[in-house]
C-alpha positions as a Markdown table, in Angstrom:
| # | Residue | x | y | z |
|---|---|---|---|---|
| 1 | Met | -0.1 | -0.2 | -0.1 |
| 2 | Lys | 2.5 | 2.5 | 0.9 |
| 3 | Thr | 4.6 | 1.9 | -2.8 |
| 4 | Phe | 1.7 | 2.2 | -4.1 |
| 5 | Ile | 0.6 | 5.7 | -2.6 |
| 6 | Ile | 4.3 | 7.1 | -2.8 |
| 7 | Gly | 3.6 | 6.5 | -6.5 |
| 8 | Leu | -0.1 | 7.8 | -7.4 |
| 9 | Leu | 1.8 | 11.1 | -5.9 |
| 10 | Val | 5.4 | 10.7 | -7.3 |
| 11 | Gly | 2.3 | 11.0 | -10.4 |
| 12 | Ile | -0.4 | 14.2 | -9.1 |
| 13 | Thr | 3.4 | 16.0 | -9.1 |
| 14 | Ser | 4.4 | 15.5 | -12.3 |
| 15 | Phe | 2.2 | 18.4 | -12.8 |
| 16 | Ile | 2.8 | 20.7 | -10.7 |
| 17 | Pro | 5.7 | 23.1 | -11.7 |
| 18 | Gly | 8.0 | 23.3 | -8.1 |
| 19 | Ile | 7.4 | 19.7 | -6.4 |
| 20 | Ser | 9.8 | 17.3 | -7.5 |
| 21 | Gly | 8.4 | 12.9 | -7.6 |
| 22 | Gly | 12.3 | 12.5 | -6.0 |
| 23 | Thr | 11.6 | 15.1 | -3.3 |
| 24 | Ile | 8.6 | 12.5 | -2.5 |
| 25 | Phe | 10.6 | 9.5 | -2.4 |
| 26 | Tyr | 13.9 | 11.9 | -0.7 |
| 27 | Leu | 11.2 | 12.5 | 2.0 |
| 28 | Ser | 9.6 | 9.5 | 2.8 |
| 29 | Gly | 13.3 | 7.8 | 2.7 |
| 30 | Glu | 12.6 | 5.6 | -0.9 |
| 31 | Leu | 14.7 | 7.1 | -2.7 |
| 32 | Asp | 18.1 | 3.8 | -1.5 |
| 33 | Asn | 15.0 | 1.3 | -2.2 |
| 34 | Leu | 14.0 | 2.6 | -5.2 |
| 35 | Val | 17.7 | 1.4 | -6.3 |
| 36 | Ile | 17.2 | -1.7 | -5.0 |
| 37 | Tyr | 15.0 | -2.2 | -6.6 |
| 38 | Phe | 15.8 | -1.2 | -9.7 |
| 39 | Lys | 19.6 | -3.6 | -9.8 |
| 40 | Asn | 17.5 | -6.5 | -8.3 |
| 41 | Ile | 14.5 | -5.9 | -10.7 |
| 42 | Lys | 14.3 | -9.9 | -10.5 |
| 43 | Lys | 13.5 | -9.6 | -6.7 |
| 44 | Tyr | 11.4 | -6.9 | -7.1 |
| 45 | Tyr | 9.4 | -6.9 | -10.2 |
| 46 | Leu | 6.2 | -6.4 | -8.2 |
| 47 | Lys | 7.7 | -3.8 | -5.8 |
| 48 | Leu | 8.5 | -1.8 | -9.3 |
| 49 | Phe | 4.9 | -2.4 | -10.9 |
| 50 | Ile | 2.8 | -1.3 | -7.5 |
| 51 | Leu | 4.9 | 2.0 | -8.2 |
| 52 | Phe | 5.2 | 2.5 | -11.5 |
| 53 | Leu | 1.1 | 1.2 | -11.5 |
| 54 | Gly | 0.3 | 4.3 | -8.6 |
| 55 | Ala | 2.3 | 6.5 | -10.7 |
| 56 | Ile | 0.5 | 5.8 | -14.2 |
| 57 | Leu | -2.6 | 5.8 | -12.6 |
| 58 | Gly | -1.3 | 9.5 | -10.9 |
| 59 | Ile | -1.3 | 11.3 | -14.1 |
| 60 | Ile | -4.0 | 9.4 | -16.4 |
| 61 | Phe | -7.2 | 9.9 | -13.5 |
| 62 | Phe | -5.8 | 12.6 | -11.6 |
| 63 | Ser | -4.6 | 15.3 | -14.9 |
| 64 | Pro | -8.2 | 15.7 | -16.0 |
| 65 | Leu | -9.1 | 16.9 | -11.6 |
| 66 | Met | -5.0 | 18.5 | -11.4 |
| 67 | Glu | -6.1 | 20.8 | -14.8 |
| 68 | Leu | -9.8 | 21.8 | -13.7 |
| 69 | Leu | -7.9 | 22.7 | -10.3 |
| 70 | Phe | -5.2 | 24.7 | -11.9 |
| 71 | Lys | -8.0 | 26.2 | -13.9 |
| 72 | Lys | -10.0 | 27.5 | -11.1 |
| 73 | Tyr | -8.5 | 27.6 | -7.9 |
| 74 | Pro | -4.6 | 27.8 | -9.0 |
| 75 | Asn | -3.3 | 29.2 | -5.2 |
| 76 | Ile | -5.3 | 27.1 | -3.1 |
| 77 | Thr | -4.0 | 24.2 | -5.2 |
| 78 | Lys | -0.2 | 25.6 | -5.3 |
| 79 | Leu | -0.9 | 26.4 | -1.3 |
| 80 | Phe | -1.7 | 22.7 | -0.7 |
| 81 | Phe | 1.0 | 20.8 | -2.4 |
| 82 | Ala | 3.4 | 23.5 | -0.4 |
| 83 | Tyr | 2.4 | 22.3 | 3.2 |
| 84 | Leu | 2.2 | 18.8 | 2.0 |
| 85 | Val | 6.0 | 19.3 | 1.4 |
| 86 | Leu | 6.2 | 21.7 | 3.9 |
| 87 | Asn | 4.6 | 19.5 | 6.4 |
| 88 | Thr | 6.1 | 16.0 | 5.4 |
| 89 | Leu | 10.3 | 18.2 | 6.5 |
| 90 | Pro | 10.1 | 18.3 | 9.9 |
| 91 | Asn | 10.5 | 14.4 | 10.1 |
| 92 | Phe | 12.6 | 14.4 | 7.4 |
| 93 | Ile | 15.1 | 16.8 | 9.8 |
| 94 | Lys | 15.3 | 14.5 | 12.5 |
| 95 | Lys | 15.3 | 11.5 | 10.3 |
| 96 | Ile | 19.0 | 13.1 | 9.0 |
| 97 | Lys | 21.7 | 12.8 | 11.1 |
| 98 | Val | 23.8 | 15.3 | 8.6 |
| 99 | Lys | 24.5 | 18.6 | 9.2 |
| 100 | Ile | 23.7 | 21.4 | 6.7 |
| 101 | Asn | 26.4 | 22.5 | 5.1 |
| 102 | Lys | 24.7 | 27.1 | 5.8 |
| 103 | Pro | 26.8 | 28.0 | 2.8 |
| 104 | Leu | 25.5 | 25.3 | -0.2 |
| 105 | Phe | 22.0 | 25.5 | 1.6 |
| 106 | Ile | 22.3 | 29.8 | 0.4 |
| 107 | Leu | 23.7 | 28.4 | -2.8 |
| 108 | Ala | 21.1 | 25.9 | -4.1 |
| 109 | Phe | 17.7 | 28.4 | -2.4 |
| 110 | Leu | 19.2 | 31.3 | -5.2 |
| 111 | Leu | 20.4 | 29.0 | -7.5 |
| 112 | Leu | 16.4 | 27.4 | -7.8 |
| 113 | Ile | 14.7 | 30.9 | -7.8 |
| 114 | Ile | 17.3 | 32.6 | -10.5 |
| 115 | Ile | 16.6 | 29.5 | -12.7 |
| 116 | Asn | 12.9 | 30.0 | -12.5 |
| 117 | Tyr | 12.0 | 33.7 | -12.7 |
| 118 | Phe | 14.3 | 34.8 | -14.6 |
| 119 | Leu | 14.1 | 31.8 | -17.6 |
| 120 | Lys | 11.9 | 32.7 | -20.1 |
| 121 | Val | 9.2 | 29.9 | -19.6 |
| 122 | Asn | 7.1 | 29.3 | -23.3 |
| 123 | Thr | 3.7 | 28.4 | -22.0 |
| 124 | Leu | 2.1 | 27.8 | -25.8 |
| 125 | Val | -0.7 | 25.8 | -26.2 |
| 126 | Tyr | -0.4 | 22.7 | -28.1 |
| 127 | Ala | -3.7 | 21.6 | -30.2 |
| 128 | Asn | -4.5 | 19.1 | -33.4 |
| 129 | Ile | -1.0 | 17.3 | -32.3 |
| 130 | Asn | 0.2 | 15.0 | -35.7 |
| 131 | Ile | 1.5 | 11.5 | -34.2 |
| 132 | Thr | 4.9 | 11.1 | -36.4 |
| 133 | Phe | 7.7 | 8.3 | -36.3 |
| 134 | Val | 10.1 | 11.8 | -35.7 |
| 135 | Phe | 7.6 | 12.7 | -32.7 |
| 136 | Leu | 7.2 | 10.0 | -30.4 |
| 137 | Ile | 11.7 | 9.7 | -30.9 |
| 138 | Phe | 11.0 | 14.2 | -29.0 |
| 139 | Phe | 8.6 | 13.3 | -26.7 |
| 140 | Thr | 10.5 | 9.4 | -25.8 |
| 141 | Ile | 13.1 | 11.7 | -25.1 |
| 142 | Cys | 11.5 | 14.1 | -23.6 |
| 143 | Gly | 9.9 | 11.7 | -21.1 |
| 144 | Phe | 13.4 | 10.6 | -20.7 |
| 145 | Leu | 15.3 | 14.0 | -19.0 |
| 146 | Asp | 12.1 | 14.7 | -16.9 |
| 147 | Gly | 12.6 | 10.8 | -15.4 |
| 148 | Phe | 16.1 | 12.0 | -14.8 |
| 149 | Ile | 15.6 | 15.4 | -13.3 |
| 150 | Thr | 12.6 | 14.6 | -11.3 |
| 151 | Ile | 14.1 | 11.6 | -9.0 |
| 152 | Ile | 16.8 | 15.1 | -8.0 |
| 153 | Pro | 14.7 | 15.7 | -5.1 |
| 154 | Gly | 13.7 | 19.1 | -4.6 |
| 155 | Ile | 14.6 | 19.8 | -9.0 |
| 156 | Ser | 11.0 | 19.5 | -10.4 |
| 157 | Gly | 11.4 | 17.6 | -13.2 |
| 158 | Ser | 7.6 | 19.4 | -14.6 |
| 159 | Met | 9.0 | 23.0 | -14.1 |
| 160 | Met | 12.7 | 22.1 | -15.7 |
| 161 | Met | 10.2 | 20.7 | -19.1 |
| 162 | Met | 8.6 | 24.2 | -19.3 |
| 163 | Ile | 11.6 | 26.1 | -19.6 |
| 164 | Leu | 12.7 | 23.7 | -21.9 |
| 165 | Gly | 9.5 | 23.9 | -23.1 |
| 166 | Pro | 7.7 | 20.4 | -23.9 |
| 167 | Tyr | 5.4 | 21.1 | -20.5 |
| 168 | Tyr | 2.1 | 21.9 | -21.7 |
| 169 | Leu | 2.2 | 19.4 | -24.8 |
| 170 | Tyr | 2.4 | 16.8 | -21.8 |
| 171 | Lys | -0.1 | 18.1 | -19.9 |
| 172 | Ser | -2.5 | 18.6 | -23.0 |
| 173 | Ile | -1.6 | 14.5 | -23.9 |
| 174 | Ser | -2.2 | 13.5 | -20.2 |
| 175 | Ala | -5.6 | 16.3 | -20.1 |
| 176 | Asn | -7.3 | 14.6 | -23.4 |
| 177 | Ile | -6.2 | 10.7 | -22.8 |
| 178 | Leu | -9.6 | 9.9 | -22.1 |
| 179 | Asn | -11.5 | 11.9 | -24.2 |
| 180 | Asn | -8.9 | 11.2 | -27.4 |
| 181 | Pro | -7.4 | 7.4 | -26.6 |
| 182 | Ile | -5.3 | 7.7 | -29.7 |
| 183 | Tyr | -2.7 | 9.7 | -27.1 |
| 184 | Leu | -2.1 | 6.6 | -25.2 |
| 185 | Ile | 0.8 | 6.2 | -27.4 |
| 186 | Pro | 2.9 | 9.2 | -27.6 |
| 187 | Leu | 2.0 | 8.7 | -23.6 |
| 188 | Leu | 3.3 | 5.6 | -23.1 |
| 189 | Phe | 6.9 | 6.3 | -25.3 |
| 190 | Tyr | 6.8 | 9.4 | -22.6 |
| 191 | Phe | 6.8 | 6.3 | -20.0 |
| 192 | Leu | 9.5 | 4.9 | -21.7 |
| 193 | Gly | 11.6 | 7.6 | -21.4 |
| 194 | Asp | 10.3 | 8.6 | -18.2 |
| 195 | Val | 10.8 | 5.2 | -16.3 |
| 196 | Val | 14.5 | 4.8 | -18.3 |
| 197 | Gly | 15.3 | 8.3 | -17.0 |
| 198 | Ile | 14.5 | 7.6 | -13.4 |
| 199 | Ile | 16.5 | 4.5 | -13.0 |
| 200 | Ile | 19.5 | 6.3 | -14.6 |
| 201 | Gly | 18.6 | 9.4 | -12.4 |
| 202 | Ser | 18.2 | 7.0 | -9.5 |
| 203 | Ile | 21.4 | 5.5 | -9.1 |
| 204 | Phe | 22.9 | 8.7 | -10.2 |
| 205 | Thr | 21.6 | 10.4 | -7.5 |
| 206 | Asn | 21.6 | 8.0 | -4.5 |
| 207 | Asn | 25.6 | 7.9 | -5.5 |
| 208 | Ile | 26.8 | 10.8 | -5.2 |
| 209 | Ile | 24.4 | 11.7 | -2.2 |
| 210 | Lys | 25.9 | 8.4 | -1.0 |
| 211 | Lys | 29.8 | 9.3 | -1.8 |
| 212 | Tyr | 28.9 | 14.0 | -0.7 |
| 213 | Glu | 26.2 | 13.6 | 1.8 |
| 214 | Ser | 26.7 | 16.3 | 3.4 |
| 215 | Ile | 27.7 | 18.5 | 0.1 |
| 216 | Ser | 24.1 | 16.7 | -1.4 |
| 217 | Asn | 22.4 | 16.6 | 1.7 |
| 218 | Ser | 22.3 | 20.2 | 2.0 |
| 219 | Leu | 21.8 | 21.7 | -2.0 |
| 220 | Ile | 18.8 | 19.3 | -1.4 |
| 221 | Met | 17.4 | 20.7 | 1.5 |
| 222 | Gly | 18.0 | 24.3 | 0.0 |
| 223 | Phe | 16.1 | 23.4 | -3.6 |
| 224 | Ile | 13.6 | 21.0 | -1.6 |
| 225 | Val | 12.7 | 24.9 | 0.8 |
| 226 | Ala | 13.1 | 27.1 | -2.3 |
| 227 | Ser | 10.9 | 24.9 | -4.4 |
| 228 | Ile | 8.7 | 25.6 | -2.4 |
| 229 | Phe | 9.2 | 29.3 | -1.8 |
| 230 | Ile | 8.6 | 29.2 | -5.5 |
| 231 | Ile | 4.8 | 27.7 | -5.0 |
| 232 | Ile | 3.5 | 28.8 | -2.1 |
| 233 | Pro | 0.7 | 32.6 | -2.7 |
| 234 | Phe | 1.7 | 33.8 | 0.0 |
| 235 | Lys | -1.6 | 36.0 | -0.5 |
| 236 | Glu | -3.7 | 33.1 | 0.4 |
| 237 | Val | -1.5 | 32.2 | 4.0 |
| 238 | Val | -3.2 | 34.0 | 6.0 |
| 239 | Thr | -7.4 | 33.3 | 4.4 |
| 240 | Ile | -10.1 | 31.0 | 6.2 |
| 241 | Glu | -9.1 | 28.2 | 2.2 |
| 242 | Gly | -5.9 | 28.9 | 3.1 |
| 243 | Phe | -6.2 | 28.1 | 7.0 |
| 244 | Ile | -7.9 | 24.7 | 5.7 |
| 245 | Ile | -6.2 | 24.0 | 4.0 |
| 246 | Leu | -3.2 | 24.0 | 6.4 |
| 247 | Leu | -5.0 | 21.4 | 8.4 |
| 248 | Ile | -6.2 | 19.4 | 5.8 |
| 249 | Ser | -2.8 | 19.0 | 4.4 |
| 250 | Tyr | -1.1 | 18.2 | 8.2 |
| 251 | Ile | -3.2 | 14.9 | 8.3 |
| 252 | Leu | -2.3 | 14.0 | 5.1 |
| 253 | Ser | 0.8 | 14.5 | 5.2 |
| 254 | Asn | 0.4 | 12.6 | 8.9 |
| 255 | Ile | -0.8 | 10.2 | 7.0 |
| 256 | Phe | 1.8 | 10.0 | 4.7 |
| 257 | Ile | 4.7 | 9.9 | 7.2 |
| 258 | Ile | 3.1 | 6.9 | 9.2 |
| 259 | Asn | 2.8 | 4.6 | 6.2 |
| 260 | Ala | 5.6 | 5.5 | 5.5 |
| 261 | Lys | 7.6 | 4.1 | 8.4 |
| 262 | Asp | 5.5 | 1.4 | 7.7 |
């Protein structure tokens, strides 16, 4: 159940610029396990199947909902996910015994802020997508980049995809897959690239964290805090709706923490 929930959260957060799937794995303590699963696929194939099933279902079934929420309640939706990560941080900080290097933390924080606010983001709206072999190759590469970047804690794959361009294309295809089943084909190619990117990215990230524990944890925490700062709509924090969202996210994050301990 825990593995499925984590996969579901990763799938849902793939649409949210600022929240990284790697953050979910990192804060839940599953990043190490993910690498173990990939290195011993024959032994843990069922775990991986459940994980990716949760992610795929999160993408397919929650993409229309996320599209609706971002259209009608963009600030409240962003606030909910920001609080969800924020409420999980204290428990995680208690678990890690690595001293955070403040200069590196600040460097990572400022770097992500600069990337978000000073780089141009492609906001094109895509329609009448022509599915060709070249397009499928392109979309597979996009999936690989998304997966590789997403697995790095604190670095949002969706945010980087917005900067590079394919984010809105991916979002449009995912949101309309139930109305246009043909879109399942490019989405499967995207998932293929995504899976390969996640496998390579998780092994790479895990090795870096273990080899340079203090440095990597300092940078990751800086990225995570910056990602919260980026997406949180501060005007909504002091409203009644904001307070309700805080309570809901607090309850859900604590359920997530309990499940992560199982």
